[in-house]
C-alpha positions in Angstrom: -0.3 -14.1 2.7 3.0 -14.4 4.6 5.8 -12.2 3.2 9.4 -12.5 4.2 11.1 -9.1 3.8 14.9 -9.1 4.0 16.5 -5.7 3.9 19.0 -3.9 6.1 17.8 -0.4 5.2 15.1 0.7 7.7 13.7 3.3 5.3 13.2 0.7 2.6 11.8 -1.8 5.0 9.2 0.8 6.3 8.2 1.6 2.8 7.7 -2.1 1.9 5.7 -2.7 5.1 3.4 0.2 4.2 3.0 -1.1 0.7 2.2 -4.7 1.9 -0.5 -3.6 4.4 -3.0 -6.4 4.8 -0.4 -9.1 4.5 1.6 -10.7 7.3 5.1 -9.3 6.9 8.1 -10.7 8.7 11.2 -8.5 8.5 14.8 -9.7 8.7 17.9 -7.5 8.3 20.5 -10.3 7.6 21.0 -13.8 6.4 20.8 -15.5 9.9 17.6 -13.8 10.9 16.0 -14.5 7.5 16.7 -18.2 7.9 15.4 -18.1 11.5 12.2 -16.3 10.4 11.7 -18.7 7.5 11.8 -21.7 9.8 9.2 -20.0 12.1 6.8 -18.6 9.5 6.1 -20.4 6.3 6.1 -17.6 3.8 4.6 -17.5 0.3 6.7 -14.6 -1.0 10.2 -13.4 -0.2 11.4 -9.9 -1.0 15.2 -9.9 -0.7 17.6 -6.9 -1.0 20.4 -7.9 -3.3 23.0 -6.2 -1.2 22.7 -6.8 2.6 25.6 -4.9 4.1 28.5 -7.3 3.5 26.3 -10.2 2.5 25.0 -11.1 -1.0 21.2 -11.2 -0.7 20.9 -13.4 -3.7 22.8 -16.1 -1.8 19.7 -16.5 0.4 17.5 -17.7 -2.5 18.8 -21.3 -2.5 18.7 -21.9 1.3 15.2 -20.3 1.6 14.0 -22.4 -1.3 15.3 -25.5 0.3 13.6 -24.7 3.6 10.3 -24.1 2.0 10.4 -26.6 -0.8 9.8 -23.8 -3.2 9.6 -24.8 -6.8 9.7 -21.4 -8.4 12.2 -18.6 -7.8 
């Protein structure tokens, strides 16, 4: 399963990557790289930090859903 992990905290990211062992995890630290990775790797699950530095992580939900055609959020 492809997982898009969007978080700007390296400790949190490392913990998630360990937890998701066995899955294909793509890591992004900000909005722009999340969109770029989503275009390159069709993911099934996205784990998004609500607070990405100065960005609102929840603002990524709609653009990622539009890219993937996701019907459930």
